[in-house]
Backbone as XML, in Angstrom:
<?xml version="1.0"?>
<chain id="A" units="angstrom">
  <residue number="1" name="UNK">
    <atom name="N" x="0.839" y="-1.179" z="0.000"/>
    <atom name="CA" x="0.000" y="0.000" z="0.000"/>
    <atom name="C" x="0.886" y="1.244" z="0.000"/>
  </residue>
  <residue number="2" name="UNK">
    <atom name="N" x="0.488" y="2.242" z="-0.773"/>
    <atom name="CA" x="1.244" y="3.487" z="-0.873"/>
    <atom name="C" x="1.146" y="4.272" z="0.436"/>
  </residue>
  <residue number="3" name="UNK">
    <atom name="N" x="2.254" y="4.723" z="0.927"/>
    <atom name="CA" x="2.305" y="5.502" z="2.161"/>
    <atom name="C" x="2.586" y="6.954" z="1.800"/>
  </residue>
  <residue number="4" name="UNK">
    <atom name="N" x="1.657" y="7.846" z="2.141"/>
    <atom name="CA" x="1.864" y="9.270" z="1.888"/>
    <atom name="C" x="2.922" y="9.801" z="2.834"/>
  </residue>
  <residue number="5" name="UNK">
    <atom name="N" x="3.740" y="10.695" z="2.323"/>
    <atom name="CA" x="4.734" y="11.289" z="3.208"/>
    <atom name="C" x="4.078" y="12.342" z="4.081"/>
  </residue>
  <residue number="6" name="UNK">
    <atom name="N" x="4.648" y="12.540" z="5.234"/>
    <atom name="CA" x="4.104" y="13.485" z="6.201"/>
    <atom name="C" x="5.120" y="14.585" z="6.460"/>
  </residue>
  <residue number="7" name="UNK">
    <atom name="N" x="4.619" y="15.725" z="6.871"/>
    <atom name="CA" x="5.456" y="16.840" z="7.286"/>
    <atom name="C" x="5.142" y="17.082" z="8.754"/>
  </residue>
  <residue number="8" name="UNK">
    <atom name="N" x="6.126" y="16.926" z="9.598"/>
    <atom name="CA" x="5.928" y="17.045" z="11.047"/>
    <atom name="C" x="4.789" y="16.140" z="11.531"/>
  </residue>
  <residue number="9" name="UNK">
    <atom name="N" x="4.770" y="14.942" z="10.996"/>
    <atom name="CA" x="3.801" y="13.916" z="11.376"/>
    <atom name="C" x="2.358" y="14.258" z="11.010"/>
  </residue>
  <residue number="10" name="UNK">
    <atom name="N" x="2.168" y="15.132" z="10.029"/>
    <atom name="CA" x="0.827" y="15.517" z="9.565"/>
    <atom name="C" x="0.743" y="15.348" z="8.056"/>
  </residue>
  <residue number="11" name="UNK">
    <atom name="N" x="-0.472" y="15.080" z="7.576"/>
    <atom name="CA" x="-0.688" y="14.923" z="6.141"/>
    <atom name="C" x="-0.994" y="16.241" z="5.442"/>
  </residue>
  <residue number="12" name="UNK">
    <atom name="N" x="-1.148" y="17.320" z="6.210"/>
    <atom name="CA" x="-1.296" y="18.646" z="5.612"/>
    <atom name="C" x="-0.672" y="19.670" z="6.549"/>
  </residue>
  <residue number="13" name="UNK">
    <atom name="N" x="-0.294" y="20.809" z="5.994"/>
    <atom name="CA" x="0.397" y="21.838" z="6.791"/>
    <atom name="C" x="-0.545" y="22.936" z="7.285"/>
  </residue>
  <residue number="14" name="UNK">
    <atom name="N" x="-1.823" y="22.828" z="6.969"/>
    <atom name="CA" x="-2.780" y="23.877" z="7.312"/>
    <atom name="C" x="-3.738" y="23.491" z="8.434"/>
  </residue>
  <residue number="15" name="UNK">
    <atom name="N" x="-3.572" y="22.321" z="8.999"/>
    <atom name="CA" x="-4.548" y="21.791" z="9.954"/>
    <atom name="C" x="-4.821" y="22.726" z="11.131"/>
  </residue>
  <residue number="16" name="UNK">
    <atom name="N" x="-3.786" y="23.205" z="11.769"/>
    <atom name="CA" x="-3.972" y="24.068" z="12.947"/>
    <atom name="C" x="-4.656" y="25.382" z="12.568"/>
  </residue>
  <residue number="17" name="UNK">
    <atom name="N" x="-4.284" y="25.950" z="11.450"/>
    <atom name="CA" x="-4.857" y="27.217" z="11.006"/>
    <atom name="C" x="-6.334" y="27.060" z="10.630"/>
  </residue>
  <residue number="18" name="UNK">
    <atom name="N" x="-6.680" y="25.941" z="10.020"/>
    <atom name="CA" x="-8.073" y="25.691" z="9.657"/>
    <atom name="C" x="-8.937" y="25.649" z="10.921"/>
  </residue>
  <residue number="19" name="UNK">
    <atom name="N" x="-8.483" y="24.910" z="11.916"/>
    <atom name="CA" x="-9.249" y="24.817" z="13.166"/>
    <atom name="C" x="-9.345" y="26.193" z="13.835"/>
  </residue>
  <residue number="20" name="UNK">
    <atom name="N" x="-8.235" y="26.904" z="13.870"/>
    <atom name="CA" x="-8.212" y="28.243" z="14.475"/>
    <atom name="C" x="-9.223" y="29.179" z="13.795"/>
  </residue>
  <residue number="21" name="UNK">
    <atom name="N" x="-9.223" y="29.192" z="12.470"/>
    <atom name="CA" x="-10.143" y="30.066" z="11.731"/>
    <atom name="C" x="-11.599" y="29.620" z="11.865"/>
  </residue>
  <residue number="22" name="UNK">
    <atom name="N" x="-11.816" y="28.317" z="11.901"/>
    <atom name="CA" x="-13.186" y="27.817" z="12.073"/>
    <atom name="C" x="-13.741" y="28.267" z="13.426"/>
  </residue>
  <residue number="23" name="UNK">
    <atom name="N" x="-12.930" y="28.113" z="14.465"/>
    <atom name="CA" x="-13.380" y="28.516" z="15.793"/>
    <atom name="C" x="-13.527" y="30.035" z="15.901"/>
  </residue>
  <residue number="24" name="UNK">
    <atom name="N" x="-12.608" y="30.771" z="15.302"/>
    <atom name="CA" x="-12.679" y="32.233" z="15.307"/>
    <atom name="C" x="-13.961" y="32.723" z="14.646"/>
  </residue>
  <residue number="25" name="UNK">
    <atom name="N" x="-14.406" y="32.000" z="13.614"/>
    <atom name="CA" x="-15.626" y="32.359" z="12.886"/>
    <atom name="C" x="-16.880" y="31.707" z="13.483"/>
  </residue>
  <residue number="26" name="UNK">
    <atom name="N" x="-16.715" y="31.072" z="14.630"/>
    <atom name="CA" x="-17.833" y="30.447" z="15.354"/>
    <atom name="C" x="-18.610" y="29.460" z="14.484"/>
  </residue>
  <residue number="27" name="UNK">
    <atom name="N" x="-17.857" y="28.622" z="13.762"/>
    <atom name="CA" x="-18.467" y="27.610" z="12.902"/>
    <atom name="C" x="-18.243" y="26.222" z="13.493"/>
  </residue>
  <residue number="28" name="UNK">
    <atom name="N" x="-19.280" y="25.426" z="13.519"/>
    <atom name="CA" x="-19.115" y="24.022" z="13.891"/>
    <atom name="C" x="-18.564" y="23.275" z="12.672"/>
  </residue>
  <residue number="29" name="UNK">
    <atom name="N" x="-18.129" y="22.050" z="12.891"/>
    <atom name="CA" x="-17.676" y="21.235" z="11.764"/>
    <atom name="C" x="-18.822" y="21.025" z="10.776"/>
  </residue>
  <residue number="30" name="UNK">
    <atom name="N" x="-20.023" y="20.828" z="11.291"/>
    <atom name="CA" x="-21.195" y="20.639" z="10.424"/>
    <atom name="C" x="-21.480" y="21.884" z="9.591"/>
  </residue>
  <residue number="31" name="UNK">
    <atom name="N" x="-21.402" y="23.052" z="10.226"/>
    <atom name="CA" x="-21.672" y="24.302" z="9.509"/>
    <atom name="C" x="-20.627" y="24.534" z="8.421"/>
  </residue>
  <residue number="32" name="UNK">
    <atom name="N" x="-19.371" y="24.252" z="8.724"/>
    <atom name="CA" x="-18.312" y="24.420" z="7.728"/>
    <atom name="C" x="-18.507" y="23.432" z="6.579"/>
  </residue>
  <residue number="33" name="UNK">
    <atom name="N" x="-18.871" y="22.212" z="6.904"/>
    <atom name="CA" x="-19.129" y="21.206" z="5.880"/>
    <atom name="C" x="-20.256" y="21.660" z="4.954"/>
  </residue>
  <residue number="34" name="UNK">
    <atom name="N" x="-21.301" y="22.249" z="5.524"/>
    <atom name="CA" x="-22.423" y="22.743" z="4.739"/>
    <atom name="C" x="-22.002" y="23.879" z="3.824"/>
  </residue>
  <residue number="35" name="UNK">
    <atom name="N" x="-21.219" y="24.830" z="4.346"/>
    <atom name="CA" x="-20.746" y="25.954" z="3.526"/>
    <atom name="C" x="-19.905" y="25.449" z="2.354"/>
  </residue>
  <residue number="36" name="UNK">
    <atom name="N" x="-19.050" y="24.475" z="2.611"/>
    <atom name="CA" x="-18.231" y="23.905" z="1.545"/>
    <atom name="C" x="-19.110" y="23.190" z="0.517"/>
  </residue>
  <residue number="37" name="UNK">
    <atom name="N" x="-20.121" y="22.475" z="0.989"/>
    <atom name="CA" x="-21.025" y="21.750" z="0.085"/>
    <atom name="C" x="-21.745" y="22.713" z="-0.842"/>
  </residue>
  <residue number="38" name="UNK">
    <atom name="N" x="-22.102" y="23.890" z="-0.334"/>
    <atom name="CA" x="-22.768" y="24.888" z="-1.170"/>
    <atom name="C" x="-21.849" y="25.391" z="-2.287"/>
  </residue>
  <residue number="39" name="UNK">
    <atom name="N" x="-20.543" y="25.230" z="-2.101"/>
    <atom name="CA" x="-19.576" y="25.590" z="-3.141"/>
    <atom name="C" x="-19.273" y="24.408" z="-4.054"/>
  </residue>
  <residue number="40" name="UNK">
    <atom name="N" x="-19.864" y="23.254" z="-3.760"/>
    <atom name="CA" x="-19.597" y="22.059" z="-4.552"/>
    <atom name="C" x="-18.418" y="21.255" z="-4.047"/>
  </residue>
  <residue number="41" name="UNK">
    <atom name="N" x="-17.969" y="21.547" z="-2.831"/>
    <atom name="CA" x="-16.831" y="20.838" z="-2.240"/>
    <atom name="C" x="-17.371" y="19.934" z="-1.142"/>
  </residue>
  <residue number="42" name="UNK">
    <atom name="N" x="-17.295" y="18.647" z="-1.354"/>
    <atom name="CA" x="-17.878" y="17.676" z="-0.435"/>
    <atom name="C" x="-16.843" y="17.189" z="0.568"/>
  </residue>
  <residue number="43" name="UNK">
    <atom name="N" x="-16.903" y="17.745" z="1.775"/>
    <atom name="CA" x="-16.058" y="17.274" z="2.872"/>
    <atom name="C" x="-16.986" y="17.039" z="4.058"/>
  </residue>
  <residue number="44" name="UNK">
    <atom name="N" x="-17.084" y="15.813" z="4.482"/>
    <atom name="CA" x="-17.964" y="15.477" z="5.602"/>
    <atom name="C" x="-17.394" y="16.003" z="6.915"/>
  </residue>
  <residue number="45" name="UNK">
    <atom name="N" x="-18.235" y="16.027" z="7.928"/>
    <atom name="CA" x="-17.806" y="16.454" z="9.263"/>
    <atom name="C" x="-16.633" y="15.602" z="9.768"/>
  </residue>
  <residue number="46" name="UNK">
    <atom name="N" x="-16.688" y="14.261" z="9.663"/>
    <atom name="CA" x="-15.534" y="13.465" z="10.101"/>
    <atom name="C" x="-14.261" y="13.765" z="9.295"/>
  </residue>
  <residue number="47" name="UNK">
    <atom name="N" x="-14.420" y="14.029" z="8.006"/>
    <atom name="CA" x="-13.248" y="14.357" z="7.181"/>
    <atom name="C" x="-12.660" y="15.706" z="7.563"/>
  </residue>
  <residue number="48" name="UNK">
    <atom name="N" x="-13.519" y="16.663" z="7.907"/>
    <atom name="CA" x="-13.018" y="17.960" z="8.380"/>
    <atom name="C" x="-12.243" y="17.792" z="9.682"/>
  </residue>
  <residue number="49" name="UNK">
    <atom name="N" x="-12.755" y="16.931" z="10.549"/>
    <atom name="CA" x="-12.037" y="16.669" z="11.805"/>
    <atom name="C" x="-10.652" y="16.085" z="11.509"/>
  </residue>
  <residue number="50" name="UNK">
    <atom name="N" x="-10.590" y="15.156" z="10.554"/>
    <atom name="CA" x="-9.298" y="14.580" z="10.169"/>
    <atom name="C" x="-8.380" y="15.639" z="9.572"/>
  </residue>
  <residue number="51" name="UNK">
    <atom name="N" x="-8.946" y="16.579" z="8.796"/>
    <atom name="CA" x="-8.141" y="17.686" z="8.250"/>
    <atom name="C" x="-7.519" y="18.491" z="9.384"/>
  </residue>
  <residue number="52" name="UNK">
    <atom name="N" x="-8.348" y="18.834" z="10.372"/>
    <atom name="CA" x="-7.891" y="19.668" z="11.478"/>
    <atom name="C" x="-6.880" y="18.977" z="12.386"/>
  </residue>
  <residue number="53" name="UNK">
    <atom name="N" x="-6.865" y="17.666" z="12.365"/>
    <atom name="CA" x="-5.904" y="16.931" z="13.189"/>
    <atom name="C" x="-4.708" y="16.439" z="12.372"/>
  </residue>
  <residue number="54" name="UNK">
    <atom name="N" x="-4.672" y="16.819" z="11.094"/>
    <atom name="CA" x="-3.541" y="16.457" z="10.251"/>
    <atom name="C" x="-3.554" y="15.022" z="9.777"/>
  </residue>
  <residue number="55" name="UNK">
    <atom name="N" x="-4.701" y="14.362" z="9.868"/>
    <atom name="CA" x="-4.799" y="12.957" z="9.478"/>
    <atom name="C" x="-5.425" y="12.768" z="8.111"/>
  </residue>
  <residue number="56" name="UNK">
    <atom name="N" x="-5.560" y="13.859" z="7.362"/>
    <atom name="CA" x="-6.127" y="13.793" z="6.008"/>
    <atom name="C" x="-5.413" y="14.803" z="5.122"/>
  </residue>
  <residue number="57" name="UNK">
    <atom name="N" x="-5.186" y="14.408" z="3.887"/>
    <atom name="CA" x="-4.571" y="15.296" z="2.909"/>
    <atom name="C" x="-5.567" y="16.387" z="2.519"/>
  </residue>
  <residue number="58" name="UNK">
    <atom name="N" x="-5.079" y="17.600" z="2.348"/>
    <atom name="CA" x="-5.895" y="18.733" z="1.924"/>
    <atom name="C" x="-5.676" y="18.951" z="0.432"/>
  </residue>
  <residue number="59" name="UNK">
    <atom name="N" x="-6.746" y="18.852" z="-0.332"/>
    <atom name="CA" x="-6.649" y="19.034" z="-1.784"/>
    <atom name="C" x="-6.622" y="20.522" z="-2.123"/>
  </residue>
  <residue number="60" name="UNK">
    <atom name="N" x="-6.060" y="20.852" z="-3.273"/>
    <atom name="CA" x="-5.905" y="22.258" z="-3.647"/>
    <atom name="C" x="-7.238" y="22.991" z="-3.740"/>
  </residue>
  <residue number="61" name="UNK">
    <atom name="N" x="-8.253" y="22.369" z="-4.309"/>
    <atom name="CA" x="-9.546" y="23.040" z="-4.411"/>
    <atom name="C" x="-10.214" y="23.203" z="-3.037"/>
  </residue>
  <residue number="62" name="UNK">
    <atom name="N" x="-9.917" y="22.296" z="-2.112"/>
    <atom name="CA" x="-10.430" y="22.434" z="-0.752"/>
    <atom name="C" x="-9.751" y="23.610" z="-0.051"/>
  </residue>
  <residue number="63" name="UNK">
    <atom name="N" x="-8.451" y="23.751" z="-0.285"/>
    <atom name="CA" x="-7.700" y="24.877" z="0.272"/>
    <atom name="C" x="-8.302" y="26.195" z="-0.205"/>
  </residue>
  <residue number="64" name="UNK">
    <atom name="N" x="-8.603" y="26.270" z="-1.495"/>
    <atom name="CA" x="-9.222" y="27.480" z="-2.023"/>
    <atom name="C" x="-10.593" y="27.724" z="-1.381"/>
  </residue>
  <residue number="65" name="UNK">
    <atom name="N" x="-11.408" y="26.682" z="-1.300"/>
    <atom name="CA" x="-12.736" y="26.816" z="-0.703"/>
    <atom name="C" x="-12.667" y="27.317" z="0.729"/>
  </residue>
  <residue number="66" name="UNK">
    <atom name="N" x="-11.744" y="26.790" z="1.500"/>
    <atom name="CA" x="-11.583" y="27.234" z="2.889"/>
    <atom name="C" x="-11.132" y="28.690" z="2.955"/>
  </residue>
  <residue number="67" name="UNK">
    <atom name="N" x="-10.205" y="29.073" z="2.088"/>
    <atom name="CA" x="-9.750" y="30.473" z="2.097"/>
    <atom name="C" x="-10.896" y="31.406" z="1.723"/>
  </residue>
  <residue number="68" name="UNK">
    <atom name="N" x="-11.751" y="30.966" z="0.810"/>
    <atom name="CA" x="-12.903" y="31.770" z="0.400"/>
    <atom name="C" x="-13.906" y="31.916" z="1.552"/>
  </residue>
  <residue number="69" name="UNK">
    <atom name="N" x="-14.222" y="30.831" z="2.215"/>
    <atom name="CA" x="-15.173" y="30.862" z="3.326"/>
    <atom name="C" x="-14.650" y="31.724" z="4.471"/>
  </residue>
  <residue number="70" name="UNK">
    <atom name="N" x="-13.371" y="31.581" z="4.797"/>
    <atom name="CA" x="-12.794" y="32.347" z="5.911"/>
    <atom name="C" x="-12.389" y="33.762" z="5.502"/>
  </residue>
  <residue number="71" name="UNK">
    <atom name="N" x="-12.486" y="34.048" z="4.201"/>
    <atom name="CA" x="-12.138" y="35.372" z="3.661"/>
    <atom name="C" x="-10.693" y="35.756" z="4.003"/>
  </residue>
  <residue number="72" name="UNK">
    <atom name="N" x="-9.799" y="34.808" z="3.751"/>
    <atom name="CA" x="-8.364" y="35.038" z="3.946"/>
    <atom name="C" x="-7.635" y="34.560" z="2.691"/>
  </residue>
  <residue number="73" name="UNK">
    <atom name="N" x="-6.476" y="35.129" z="2.414"/>
    <atom name="CA" x="-5.697" y="34.614" z="1.271"/>
    <atom name="C" x="-5.193" y="33.196" z="1.570"/>
  </residue>
  <residue number="74" name="UNK">
    <atom name="N" x="-5.000" y="32.422" z="0.533"/>
    <atom name="CA" x="-4.499" y="31.055" z="0.692"/>
    <atom name="C" x="-3.206" y="31.048" z="1.500"/>
  </residue>
  <residue number="75" name="UNK">
    <atom name="N" x="-2.381" y="32.058" z="1.295"/>
    <atom name="CA" x="-1.108" y="32.133" z="2.009"/>
    <atom name="C" x="-1.292" y="32.127" z="3.524"/>
  </residue>
  <residue number="76" name="UNK">
    <atom name="N" x="-2.416" y="32.666" z="4.004"/>
    <atom name="CA" x="-2.639" y="32.663" z="5.451"/>
    <atom name="C" x="-2.833" y="31.241" z="5.980"/>
  </residue>
  <residue number="77" name="UNK">
    <atom name="N" x="-3.434" y="30.391" z="5.177"/>
    <atom name="CA" x="-3.607" y="29.000" z="5.589"/>
    <atom name="C" x="-2.278" y="28.240" z="5.572"/>
  </residue>
  <residue number="78" name="UNK">
    <atom name="N" x="-1.328" y="28.749" z="4.824"/>
    <atom name="CA" x="-0.007" y="28.118" z="4.721"/>
    <atom name="C" x="1.060" y="28.854" z="5.541"/>
  </residue>
  <residue number="79" name="UNK">
    <atom name="N" x="0.664" y="29.901" z="6.239"/>
    <atom name="CA" x="1.590" y="30.814" z="6.890"/>
    <atom name="C" x="2.555" y="30.138" z="7.869"/>
  </residue>
  <residue number="80" name="UNK">
    <atom name="N" x="2.055" y="29.240" z="8.715"/>
    <atom name="CA" x="2.930" y="28.573" z="9.689"/>
    <atom name="C" x="4.015" y="27.770" z="8.976"/>
  </residue>
  <residue number="81" name="UNK">
    <atom name="N" x="3.630" y="27.077" z="7.923"/>
    <atom name="CA" x="4.571" y="26.278" z="7.141"/>
    <atom name="C" x="5.614" y="27.164" z="6.472"/>
  </residue>
  <residue number="82" name="UNK">
    <atom name="N" x="5.155" y="28.250" z="5.858"/>
    <atom name="CA" x="6.072" y="29.176" z="5.181"/>
    <atom name="C" x="7.050" y="29.785" z="6.178"/>
  </residue>
  <residue number="83" name="UNK">
    <atom name="N" x="6.550" y="30.207" z="7.322"/>
    <atom name="CA" x="7.417" y="30.797" z="8.359"/>
    <atom name="C" x="8.462" y="29.800" z="8.830"/>
  </residue>
  <residue number="84" name="UNK">
    <atom name="N" x="8.046" y="28.556" z="8.999"/>
    <atom name="CA" x="8.973" y="27.522" z="9.427"/>
    <atom name="C" x="10.091" y="27.323" z="8.408"/>
  </residue>
  <residue number="85" name="UNK">
    <atom name="N" x="9.736" y="27.303" z="7.119"/>
    <atom name="CA" x="10.748" y="27.153" z="6.084"/>
    <atom name="C" x="11.704" y="28.336" z="6.065"/>
  </residue>
  <residue number="86" name="UNK">
    <atom name="N" x="11.158" y="29.537" z="6.261"/>
    <atom name="CA" x="12.005" y="30.730" z="6.285"/>
    <atom name="C" x="12.944" y="30.702" z="7.471"/>
  </residue>
  <residue number="87" name="UNK">
    <atom name="N" x="12.479" y="30.234" z="8.618"/>
    <atom name="CA" x="13.321" y="30.142" z="9.808"/>
    <atom name="C" x="14.444" y="29.134" z="9.612"/>
  </residue>
  <residue number="88" name="UNK">
    <atom name="N" x="14.201" y="28.136" z="8.803"/>
    <atom name="CA" x="15.219" y="27.111" z="8.526"/>
    <atom name="C" x="16.079" y="27.490" z="7.321"/>
  </residue>
  <residue number="89" name="UNK">
    <atom name="N" x="15.850" y="28.683" z="6.780"/>
    <atom name="CA" x="16.584" y="29.168" z="5.615"/>
    <atom name="C" x="16.425" y="28.267" z="4.387"/>
  </residue>
  <residue number="90" name="UNK">
    <atom name="N" x="15.266" y="27.676" z="4.248"/>
    <atom name="CA" x="14.977" y="26.827" z="3.081"/>
    <atom name="C" x="14.507" y="27.698" z="1.920"/>
  </residue>
  <residue number="91" name="UNK">
    <atom name="N" x="13.770" y="28.779" z="2.240"/>
    <atom name="CA" x="13.276" y="29.694" z="1.212"/>
    <atom name="C" x="13.782" y="31.080" z="1.476"/>
  </residue>
</chain>
């Protein structure tokens, strides 16, 4: 079976930021799932939980949908990862 590589033991680098923004916007997992569904992006409540805990890969169109719902640039969802790379002088 194919094993996806992880970054800091997570399958996506935006998990913490997604949860932070969801809570800041006072959205439940169900409410966020519904908002995404209205955009044509099907992510169930359990899958959103896996996203937030880093146990699920985040697809590019899902990243865009989340940035649109939270009204933030995509870079904000990637900010922790980008900062970490800059601190390590990778970028």
